[in-house]
Biopython code that builds the backbone (N, CA, C, O; Angstrom):
import numpy as np
from Bio.PDB.StructureBuilder import StructureBuilder

atoms = [
    (1, "UNK", "N", (29.082, 131.382, 61.637)),
    (1, "UNK", "CA", (29.910, 131.400, 62.251)),
    (1, "UNK", "C", (31.232, 132.073, 62.812)),
    (1, "UNK", "O", (32.244, 131.616, 62.279)),
    (2, "UNK", "N", (31.394, 132.785, 63.506)),
    (2, "UNK", "CA", (32.746, 133.365, 63.473)),
    (2, "UNK", "C", (33.931, 132.754, 64.077)),
    (2, "UNK", "O", (33.815, 132.186, 65.163)),
    (3, "UNK", "N", (35.010, 132.815, 63.505)),
    (3, "UNK", "CA", (36.494, 132.292, 64.023)),
    (3, "UNK", "C", (36.754, 132.298, 64.859)),
    (3, "UNK", "O", (35.746, 132.851, 65.298)),
    (4, "UNK", "N", (37.672, 132.062, 66.167)),
    (4, "UNK", "CA", (37.910, 132.673, 67.565)),
    (4, "UNK", "C", (39.412, 132.281, 66.783)),
    (4, "UNK", "O", (39.748, 131.487, 65.905)),
    (5, "UNK", "N", (40.113, 133.329, 67.644)),
    (5, "UNK", "CA", (41.520, 133.453, 67.639)),
    (5, "UNK", "C", (42.057, 133.467, 68.802)),
    (5, "UNK", "O", (41.625, 134.258, 69.641)),
    (6, "UNK", "N", (42.976, 132.710, 69.065)),
    (6, "UNK", "CA", (43.590, 133.445, 70.855)),
    (6, "UNK", "C", (44.800, 133.968, 70.671)),
    (6, "UNK", "O", (45.731, 133.478, 70.032)),
    (7, "UNK", "N", (44.760, 134.987, 71.256)),
    (7, "UNK", "CA", (46.031, 136.416, 71.253)),
    (7, "UNK", "C", (46.752, 136.466, 72.625)),
    (7, "UNK", "O", (46.120, 135.866, 73.495)),
    (8, "UNK", "N", (47.568, 136.861, 72.916)),
    (8, "UNK", "CA", (48.029, 137.280, 74.137)),
    (8, "UNK", "C", (48.272, 138.711, 74.432)),
    (8, "UNK", "O", (48.887, 139.451, 73.664)),
    (9, "UNK", "N", (47.738, 139.102, 75.644)),
    (9, "UNK", "CA", (47.974, 140.290, 75.924)),
    (9, "UNK", "C", (49.128, 140.906, 77.169)),
    (9, "UNK", "O", (49.764, 140.157, 77.911)),
    (10, "UNK", "N", (49.189, 141.987, 77.183)),
    (10, "UNK", "CA", (50.450, 143.048, 78.105)),
    (10, "UNK", "C", (50.321, 141.857, 79.035)),
    (10, "UNK", "O", (51.442, 141.404, 78.804)),
    (11, "UNK", "N", (49.865, 141.104, 79.809)),
    (11, "UNK", "CA", (50.018, 140.145, 80.866)),
    (11, "UNK", "C", (50.567, 139.395, 80.498)),
    (11, "UNK", "O", (51.219, 138.896, 81.415)),
    (12, "UNK", "N", (50.770, 138.850, 79.435)),
    (12, "UNK", "CA", (51.622, 137.808, 79.011)),
    (12, "UNK", "C", (49.748, 136.380, 79.356)),
    (12, "UNK", "O", (50.081, 135.196, 79.315)),
    (13, "UNK", "N", (48.833, 136.523, 79.513)),
    (13, "UNK", "CA", (48.016, 135.777, 79.385)),
    (13, "UNK", "C", (47.049, 135.583, 78.219)),
    (13, "UNK", "O", (46.515, 136.633, 77.861)),
    (14, "UNK", "N", (46.669, 134.396, 77.487)),
    (14, "UNK", "CA", (46.042, 133.921, 76.533)),
    (14, "UNK", "C", (44.325, 134.691, 76.599)),
    (14, "UNK", "O", (43.525, 134.478, 77.510)),
    (15, "UNK", "N", (44.074, 135.590, 75.399)),
    (15, "UNK", "CA", (42.217, 135.774, 75.823)),
    (15, "UNK", "C", (41.377, 135.472, 74.008)),
    (15, "UNK", "O", (41.808, 135.883, 72.931)),
    (16, "UNK", "N", (40.644, 134.987, 74.158)),
    (16, "UNK", "CA", (39.901, 135.112, 72.838)),
    (16, "UNK", "C", (39.831, 136.717, 72.500)),
    (16, "UNK", "O", (39.931, 137.810, 73.058)),
    (17, "UNK", "N", (39.547, 136.018, 70.967)),
    (17, "UNK", "CA", (39.507, 137.596, 69.614)),
    (17, "UNK", "C", (38.732, 136.886, 68.922)),
    (17, "UNK", "O", (38.517, 135.675, 68.947)),
    (18, "UNK", "N", (38.138, 138.069, 68.018)),
    (18, "UNK", "CA", (37.526, 137.798, 66.292)),
    (18, "UNK", "C", (38.473, 138.192, 65.634)),
    (18, "UNK", "O", (38.425, 137.839, 64.456)),
    (19, "UNK", "N", (39.277, 138.755, 65.904)),
    (19, "UNK", "CA", (40.889, 138.733, 65.275)),
    (19, "UNK", "C", (41.851, 138.444, 65.334)),
    (19, "UNK", "O", (42.554, 138.611, 66.330)),
    (20, "UNK", "N", (42.390, 137.641, 63.747)),
    (20, "UNK", "CA", (43.540, 137.010, 64.271)),
    (20, "UNK", "C", (44.841, 138.639, 64.395)),
    (20, "UNK", "O", (44.577, 139.822, 64.180)),
    (21, "UNK", "N", (45.835, 138.166, 64.704)),
    (21, "UNK", "CA", (46.780, 138.634, 65.377)),
    (21, "UNK", "C", (47.898, 139.297, 64.379)),
    (21, "UNK", "O", (48.426, 138.453, 63.655)),
    (22, "UNK", "N", (48.297, 140.444, 64.222)),
    (22, "UNK", "CA", (49.352, 140.652, 63.215)),
    (22, "UNK", "C", (50.956, 140.333, 63.467)),
    (22, "UNK", "O", (51.914, 140.335, 62.694)),
    (23, "UNK", "N", (50.860, 140.114, 64.599)),
    (23, "UNK", "CA", (52.349, 139.717, 65.019)),
    (23, "UNK", "C", (52.951, 137.895, 65.402)),
    (23, "UNK", "O", (52.653, 137.719, 66.583)),
    (24, "UNK", "N", (53.238, 137.349, 65.168)),
    (24, "UNK", "CA", (53.816, 135.875, 65.864)),
    (24, "UNK", "C", (54.945, 136.320, 66.751)),
    (24, "UNK", "O", (55.805, 137.169, 66.514)),
    (25, "UNK", "N", (54.722, 135.376, 68.112)),
    (25, "UNK", "CA", (55.803, 135.282, 69.115)),
    (25, "UNK", "C", (56.409, 133.493, 69.604)),
    (25, "UNK", "O", (55.795, 132.430, 69.688)),
    (26, "UNK", "N", (57.582, 133.787, 69.793)),
    (26, "UNK", "CA", (58.088, 132.781, 70.602)),
    (26, "UNK", "C", (58.002, 132.736, 71.663)),
    (26, "UNK", "O", (59.049, 133.321, 71.941)),
    (27, "UNK", "N", (57.480, 132.448, 72.783)),
    (27, "UNK", "CA", (57.138, 132.456, 74.662)),
    (27, "UNK", "C", (58.319, 132.543, 74.977)),
    (27, "UNK", "O", (58.846, 133.580, 75.383)),
    (28, "UNK", "N", (58.971, 131.284, 74.805)),
    (28, "UNK", "CA", (60.119, 130.747, 75.420)),
    (28, "UNK", "C", (61.609, 132.229, 75.071)),
    (28, "UNK", "O", (62.556, 132.622, 75.751)),
    (29, "UNK", "N", (61.250, 132.483, 74.152)),
    (29, "UNK", "CA", (62.465, 133.195, 73.868)),
    (29, "UNK", "C", (62.290, 135.230, 73.827)),
    (29, "UNK", "O", (63.094, 136.162, 73.855)),
    (30, "UNK", "N", (60.591, 135.083, 73.742)),
    (30, "UNK", "CA", (60.099, 136.353, 74.165)),
    (30, "UNK", "C", (60.570, 136.857, 72.895)),
    (30, "UNK", "O", (61.367, 137.689, 73.327)),
    (31, "UNK", "N", (60.650, 136.951, 71.605)),
    (31, "UNK", "CA", (60.864, 137.364, 70.317)),
    (31, "UNK", "C", (59.074, 137.480, 69.973)),
    (31, "UNK", "O", (58.079, 136.807, 70.243)),
    (32, "UNK", "N", (59.420, 138.928, 69.120)),
    (32, "UNK", "CA", (58.176, 138.566, 68.392)),
    (32, "UNK", "C", (58.288, 139.249, 66.762)),
    (32, "UNK", "O", (59.291, 139.944, 66.595)),
    (33, "UNK", "N", (57.616, 139.149, 65.901)),
    (33, "UNK", "CA", (57.907, 139.477, 64.735)),
    (33, "UNK", "C", (56.566, 139.555, 63.179)),
    (33, "UNK", "O", (55.350, 139.651, 63.343)),
    (34, "UNK", "N", (57.039, 139.504, 62.271)),
    (34, "UNK", "CA", (56.182, 138.979, 61.154)),
    (34, "UNK", "C", (55.998, 137.946, 61.260)),
    (34, "UNK", "O", (56.843, 137.205, 61.762)),
    (35, "UNK", "N", (54.270, 137.311, 60.624)),
    (35, "UNK", "CA", (54.073, 135.989, 60.514)),
    (35, "UNK", "C", (55.217, 135.350, 59.499)),
    (35, "UNK", "O", (55.899, 134.350, 59.720)),
    (36, "UNK", "N", (55.245, 136.311, 58.171)),
    (36, "UNK", "CA", (55.950, 135.676, 57.298)),
    (36, "UNK", "C", (57.966, 135.616, 57.381)),
    (36, "UNK", "O", (58.936, 135.368, 56.665)),
    (37, "UNK", "N", (57.579, 136.075, 58.915)),
    (37, "UNK", "CA", (59.279, 135.541, 59.473)),
    (37, "UNK", "C", (59.991, 134.117, 58.872)),
    (37, "UNK", "O", (59.717, 132.926, 59.020)),
    (38, "UNK", "N", (60.914, 134.756, 58.214)),
    (38, "UNK", "CA", (61.887, 133.356, 57.423)),
    (38, "UNK", "C", (62.767, 132.654, 58.592)),
    (38, "UNK", "O", (63.053, 131.458, 58.549)),
    (39, "UNK", "N", (63.189, 133.569, 59.698)),
    (39, "UNK", "CA", (63.417, 132.594, 61.067)),
    (39, "UNK", "C", (62.361, 131.574, 61.866)),
    (39, "UNK", "O", (62.428, 130.502, 62.468)),
    (40, "UNK", "N", (61.376, 132.531, 61.515)),
    (40, "UNK", "CA", (60.271, 131.844, 62.425)),
    (40, "UNK", "C", (59.878, 130.297, 61.566)),
    (40, "UNK", "O", (59.671, 129.212, 62.110)),
    (41, "UNK", "N", (59.858, 130.597, 60.102)),
    (41, "UNK", "CA", (59.118, 129.682, 59.476)),
    (41, "UNK", "C", (59.689, 128.588, 58.695)),
    (41, "UNK", "O", (59.374, 127.798, 57.805)),
    (42, "UNK", "N", (61.010, 129.017, 59.692)),
    (42, "UNK", "CA", (62.412, 127.437, 58.929)),
    (42, "UNK", "C", (62.032, 126.378, 60.635)),
    (42, "UNK", "O", (61.987, 125.148, 60.650)),
    (43, "UNK", "N", (61.766, 127.473, 62.143)),
    (43, "UNK", "CA", (61.426, 126.905, 63.144)),
    (43, "UNK", "C", (60.548, 125.995, 62.936)),
    (43, "UNK", "O", (60.902, 124.869, 63.283)),
    (44, "UNK", "N", (59.402, 126.104, 62.436)),
    (44, "UNK", "CA", (57.862, 125.826, 62.770)),
    (44, "UNK", "C", (58.035, 124.780, 61.933)),
    (44, "UNK", "O", (57.620, 123.657, 62.220)),
    (45, "UNK", "N", (59.002, 125.203, 60.228)),
    (45, "UNK", "CA", (58.962, 123.699, 59.817)),
    (45, "UNK", "C", (60.001, 122.501, 60.571)),
    (45, "UNK", "O", (59.858, 121.385, 60.073)),
    (46, "UNK", "N", (60.941, 122.582, 61.610)),
    (46, "UNK", "CA", (61.587, 121.866, 61.861)),
    (46, "UNK", "C", (60.929, 120.920, 62.674)),
    (46, "UNK", "O", (61.330, 119.759, 62.759)),
    (47, "UNK", "N", (59.325, 121.616, 63.654)),
    (47, "UNK", "CA", (58.587, 121.279, 64.863)),
    (47, "UNK", "C", (58.581, 121.628, 66.031)),
    (47, "UNK", "O", (57.752, 121.198, 66.834)),
    (48, "UNK", "N", (59.837, 122.772, 66.439)),
    (48, "UNK", "CA", (60.071, 123.060, 67.851)),
    (48, "UNK", "C", (59.536, 123.536, 68.007)),
    (48, "UNK", "O", (59.006, 123.344, 69.101)),
    (49, "UNK", "N", (59.000, 124.714, 67.172)),
    (49, "UNK", "CA", (58.665, 126.404, 67.605)),
    (49, "UNK", "C", (57.161, 126.009, 68.110)),
    (49, "UNK", "O", (56.786, 126.263, 69.255)),
    (50, "UNK", "N", (56.439, 125.438, 67.253)),
    (50, "UNK", "CA", (54.589, 125.542, 67.191)),
    (50, "UNK", "C", (54.556, 125.743, 69.043)),
    (50, "UNK", "O", (53.919, 126.530, 69.744)),
    (51, "UNK", "N", (55.580, 124.610, 69.410)),
    (51, "UNK", "CA", (54.298, 124.879, 71.003)),
    (51, "UNK", "C", (54.723, 125.595, 71.952)),
    (51, "UNK", "O", (54.633, 125.301, 73.144)),
    (52, "UNK", "N", (55.402, 126.960, 71.324)),
    (52, "UNK", "CA", (56.063, 128.253, 72.252)),
    (52, "UNK", "C", (55.376, 129.191, 71.606)),
    (52, "UNK", "O", (55.535, 130.315, 72.082)),
    (53, "UNK", "N", (54.350, 129.089, 70.274)),
    (53, "UNK", "CA", (54.210, 130.172, 69.824)),
    (53, "UNK", "C", (52.911, 131.078, 70.027)),
    (53, "UNK", "O", (51.775, 130.680, 70.282)),
    (54, "UNK", "N", (53.219, 132.000, 69.905)),
    (54, "UNK", "CA", (52.129, 133.145, 70.475)),
    (54, "UNK", "C", (51.650, 133.814, 70.046)),
    (54, "UNK", "O", (52.124, 133.624, 68.926)),
    (55, "UNK", "N", (50.503, 135.172, 69.816)),
    (55, "UNK", "CA", (50.306, 135.854, 68.648)),
    (55, "UNK", "C", (49.598, 136.889, 69.635)),
    (55, "UNK", "O", (48.903, 136.806, 70.647)),
    (56, "UNK", "N", (50.306, 138.265, 68.552)),
    (56, "UNK", "CA", (49.916, 139.283, 69.142)),
    (56, "UNK", "C", (49.059, 140.703, 68.455)),
    (56, "UNK", "O", (49.666, 141.185, 67.498)),
    (57, "UNK", "N", (47.914, 141.324, 68.777)),
    (57, "UNK", "CA", (47.437, 141.795, 67.900)),
    (57, "UNK", "C", (48.375, 143.179, 67.363)),
    (57, "UNK", "O", (48.268, 143.601, 66.212)),
    (58, "UNK", "N", (49.142, 143.696, 68.214)),
    (58, "UNK", "CA", (49.685, 144.736, 67.806)),
    (58, "UNK", "C", (51.132, 144.811, 68.613)),
    (58, "UNK", "O", (51.261, 144.223, 69.686)),
    (59, "UNK", "N", (52.519, 145.795, 67.852)),
    (59, "UNK", "CA", (53.650, 145.852, 68.382)),
    (59, "UNK", "C", (54.037, 145.981, 70.050)),
    (59, "UNK", "O", (54.952, 145.552, 70.753)),
    (60, "UNK", "N", (52.654, 146.929, 70.308)),
    (60, "UNK", "CA", (52.713, 147.677, 71.804)),
    (60, "UNK", "C", (52.469, 146.964, 72.768)),
    (60, "UNK", "O", (53.090, 147.066, 73.826)),
    (61, "UNK", "N", (51.219, 145.848, 72.504)),
    (61, "UNK", "CA", (51.661, 144.386, 72.889)),
    (61, "UNK", "C", (52.396, 144.152, 73.337)),
    (61, "UNK", "O", (52.762, 144.427, 74.479)),
    (62, "UNK", "N", (53.105, 143.215, 72.096)),
    (62, "UNK", "CA", (54.289, 143.130, 72.710)),
    (62, "UNK", "C", (55.375, 143.316, 73.390)),
    (62, "UNK", "O", (55.900, 142.719, 74.329)),
    (63, "UNK", "N", (55.634, 144.237, 72.776)),
    (63, "UNK", "CA", (56.701, 144.878, 73.629)),
    (63, "UNK", "C", (55.950, 145.207, 74.916)),
    (63, "UNK", "O", (56.873, 145.331, 75.721)),
    (64, "UNK", "N", (54.911, 145.403, 75.524)),
    (64, "UNK", "CA", (54.508, 145.819, 77.348)),
    (64, "UNK", "C", (54.542, 144.021, 77.642)),
    (64, "UNK", "O", (55.079, 143.906, 78.744)),
    (65, "UNK", "N", (54.293, 143.029, 77.262)),
    (65, "UNK", "CA", (54.158, 141.348, 77.495)),
    (65, "UNK", "C", (55.793, 141.095, 77.579)),
    (65, "UNK", "O", (56.210, 139.950, 77.749)),
    (66, "UNK", "N", (56.629, 142.131, 77.461)),
    (66, "UNK", "CA", (58.308, 141.867, 77.654)),
    (66, "UNK", "C", (58.796, 141.117, 76.439)),
    (66, "UNK", "O", (59.814, 140.471, 76.685)),
    (67, "UNK", "N", (58.312, 141.009, 75.062)),
    (67, "UNK", "CA", (58.651, 140.202, 74.021)),
    (67, "UNK", "C", (60.414, 141.159, 73.194)),
    (67, "UNK", "O", (60.519, 142.128, 73.946)),
    (68, "UNK", "N", (61.357, 141.241, 72.373)),
    (68, "UNK", "CA", (61.915, 141.657, 71.817)),
    (68, "UNK", "C", (61.810, 141.830, 70.130)),
    (68, "UNK", "O", (62.105, 140.868, 69.422)),
    (69, "UNK", "N", (61.429, 142.948, 69.609)),
    (69, "UNK", "CA", (61.439, 142.050, 67.807)),
    (69, "UNK", "C", (62.488, 141.333, 67.371)),
    (69, "UNK", "O", (63.576, 141.422, 67.939)),
    (70, "UNK", "N", (62.310, 140.611, 66.412)),
    (70, "UNK", "CA", (62.801, 139.808, 65.997)),
    (70, "UNK", "C", (63.918, 140.002, 65.214)),
    (70, "UNK", "O", (63.369, 139.547, 64.210)),
    (71, "UNK", "N", (65.241, 140.348, 64.738)),
    (71, "UNK", "CA", (66.506, 140.584, 64.167)),
    (71, "UNK", "C", (66.225, 140.749, 62.910)),
    (71, "UNK", "O", (66.376, 141.664, 62.100)),
    (72, "UNK", "N", (65.583, 139.211, 62.880)),
    (72, "UNK", "CA", (65.704, 138.795, 60.961)),
    (72, "UNK", "C", (64.650, 139.644, 60.400)),
    (72, "UNK", "O", (64.980, 140.458, 59.536)),
    (73, "UNK", "N", (62.926, 139.535, 60.925)),
    (73, "UNK", "CA", (62.514, 140.150, 60.160)),
    (73, "UNK", "C", (61.558, 142.015, 60.591)),
    (73, "UNK", "O", (60.613, 142.684, 60.174)),
    (74, "UNK", "N", (62.717, 142.077, 61.734)),
    (74, "UNK", "CA", (62.043, 143.717, 61.908)),
    (74, "UNK", "C", (63.578, 144.498, 62.462)),
    (74, "UNK", "O", (63.656, 145.365, 63.332)),
    (75, "UNK", "N", (64.679, 143.918, 61.698)),
    (75, "UNK", "CA", (66.084, 144.578, 61.481)),
    (75, "UNK", "C", (66.278, 145.980, 62.406)),
    (75, "UNK", "O", (67.026, 146.075, 63.380)),
    (76, "UNK", "N", (65.239, 147.258, 61.742)),
    (76, "UNK", "CA", (64.690, 148.398, 62.153)),
    (76, "UNK", "C", (64.792, 148.740, 63.673)),
    (76, "UNK", "O", (65.594, 149.418, 64.316)),
    (77, "UNK", "N", (63.618, 147.978, 64.027)),
    (77, "UNK", "CA", (63.145, 147.637, 65.310)),
    (77, "UNK", "C", (63.979, 146.790, 66.162)),
    (77, "UNK", "O", (64.337, 147.234, 67.253)),
    (78, "UNK", "N", (64.316, 145.657, 65.797)),
    (78, "UNK", "CA", (65.562, 145.259, 66.610)),
    (78, "UNK", "C", (66.783, 146.004, 66.858)),
    (78, "UNK", "O", (67.350, 145.891, 67.945)),
    (79, "UNK", "N", (67.194, 146.686, 66.027)),
    (79, "UNK", "CA", (68.163, 147.538, 66.637)),
    (79, "UNK", "C", (68.123, 148.975, 67.240)),
    (79, "UNK", "O", (68.993, 149.567, 67.878)),
    (80, "UNK", "N", (66.664, 149.442, 66.798)),
    (80, "UNK", "CA", (66.260, 150.502, 68.201)),
    (80, "UNK", "C", (65.962, 150.577, 69.406)),
    (80, "UNK", "O", (66.017, 151.497, 70.223)),
    (81, "UNK", "N", (65.343, 148.574, 69.502)),
    (81, "UNK", "CA", (65.491, 148.001, 70.641)),
    (81, "UNK", "C", (66.951, 147.844, 71.635)),
    (81, "UNK", "O", (67.188, 148.385, 72.715)),
    (82, "UNK", "N", (67.566, 147.159, 71.052)),
    (82, "UNK", "CA", (69.214, 147.047, 71.499)),
    (82, "UNK", "C", (70.078, 148.472, 71.626)),
    (82, "UNK", "O", (71.214, 148.499, 72.101)),
    (83, "UNK", "N", (69.328, 149.730, 71.101)),
    (83, "UNK", "CA", (70.205, 151.133, 71.497)),
    (83, "UNK", "C", (69.269, 152.097, 72.976)),
    (83, "UNK", "O", (69.552, 153.024, 73.735)),
    (84, "UNK", "N", (67.870, 151.024, 72.700)),
    (84, "UNK", "CA", (67.591, 151.305, 74.060)),
    (84, "UNK", "C", (68.311, 151.442, 75.299)),
    (84, "UNK", "O", (67.707, 151.704, 76.339)),
]
sb = StructureBuilder()
sb.init_structure("model")
sb.init_model(0)
sb.init_chain("A")
sb.init_seg("    ")
for serial, (resi, resn, name, xyz) in enumerate(atoms, 1):
    if name == "N":
        sb.init_residue(resn, " ", resi, " ")
    sb.init_atom(name, np.array(xyz, "f"), 0.0, 1.0, " ", f" {name:<3s}", serial, name[0])
structure = sb.get_structure()
Protein backbone atom coordinates (compact mmCIF):
# COMPACT_ATOMS: atom_id res chain seq x y z
CA UNK A 1 0.00 0.00 0.00
CA UNK A 2 1.38 3.39 -0.99
CA UNK A 3 1.41 6.04 1.69
CA UNK A 4 -0.41 9.24 0.74
CA UNK A 5 0.68 12.69 1.81
CA UNK A 6 -1.17 15.97 1.53
CA UNK A 7 0.83 18.81 0.03
CA UNK A 8 -0.12 22.41 -0.67
CA UNK A 9 -0.01 23.73 -4.22
CA UNK A 10 0.82 27.19 -5.52
CA UNK A 11 -2.93 27.94 -5.38
CA UNK A 12 -2.83 27.18 -1.59
CA UNK A 13 -5.12 24.19 -2.13
CA UNK A 14 -4.28 20.75 -0.71
CA UNK A 15 -3.59 17.86 -3.06
CA UNK A 16 -2.68 14.21 -2.47
CA UNK A 17 0.85 13.07 -3.21
CA UNK A 18 2.74 9.78 -3.02
CA UNK A 19 5.86 11.80 -2.16
CA UNK A 20 6.51 13.45 1.19
CA UNK A 21 6.94 17.23 1.19
CA UNK A 22 10.43 18.70 1.56
CA UNK A 23 9.32 21.86 3.40
CA UNK A 24 6.84 22.62 6.14
CA UNK A 25 4.89 25.80 6.59
CA UNK A 26 2.44 27.67 8.77
CA UNK A 27 -0.74 28.62 6.92
CA UNK A 28 -1.70 31.54 9.19
CA UNK A 29 1.78 33.08 9.25
CA UNK A 30 2.53 32.24 5.60
CA UNK A 31 6.03 31.08 6.53
CA UNK A 32 7.84 28.01 5.19
CA UNK A 33 11.03 26.29 6.30
CA UNK A 34 12.89 23.06 6.78
CA UNK A 35 11.07 20.14 8.38
CA UNK A 36 13.65 20.16 11.19
CA UNK A 37 13.37 23.93 11.88
CA UNK A 38 14.01 24.52 15.61
CA UNK A 39 11.43 27.31 15.75
CA UNK A 40 8.70 25.18 14.15
CA UNK A 41 9.55 22.19 16.34
CA UNK A 42 9.25 24.36 19.48
CA UNK A 43 5.86 25.65 18.29
CA UNK A 44 4.70 22.10 17.53
CA UNK A 45 5.79 20.98 21.00
CA UNK A 46 3.59 23.73 22.49
CA UNK A 47 0.65 22.37 20.48
CA UNK A 48 -0.63 25.51 18.80
CA UNK A 49 1.10 25.13 15.44
CA UNK A 50 -0.20 21.81 14.16
CA UNK A 51 -3.68 22.96 13.08
CA UNK A 52 -2.12 25.40 10.58
CA UNK A 53 0.71 23.15 9.37
CA UNK A 54 1.08 22.68 5.61
CA UNK A 55 3.69 20.93 3.48
CA UNK A 56 5.26 21.84 0.14
CA UNK A 57 7.04 19.74 -2.47
CA UNK A 58 9.62 22.47 -3.12
CA UNK A 59 10.48 26.09 -2.39
CA UNK A 60 9.14 27.43 -5.69
CA UNK A 61 5.65 26.22 -4.83
CA UNK A 62 5.80 27.73 -1.35
CA UNK A 63 6.89 31.10 -2.77
CA UNK A 64 4.22 30.97 -5.50
CA UNK A 65 1.61 30.33 -2.79
CA UNK A 66 2.64 33.57 -1.08
CA UNK A 67 4.72 32.10 1.73
CA UNK A 68 8.02 33.61 2.87
CA UNK A 69 11.18 31.82 4.06
CA UNK A 70 11.74 31.25 7.78
CA UNK A 71 14.35 33.58 9.29
CA UNK A 72 15.50 30.87 11.72
CA UNK A 73 16.19 27.86 9.50
CA UNK A 74 16.60 29.62 6.13
CA UNK A 75 18.39 32.87 7.07
CA UNK A 76 20.06 33.42 3.68
CA UNK A 77 16.80 32.91 1.79
CA UNK A 78 14.99 35.11 4.30
CA UNK A 79 17.55 37.91 3.80
CA UNK A 80 17.14 37.64 0.01
CA UNK A 81 13.35 37.74 0.39
CA UNK A 82 13.60 40.86 2.56
CA UNK A 83 15.82 42.54 -0.02
CA UNK A 84 13.26 41.97 -2.82
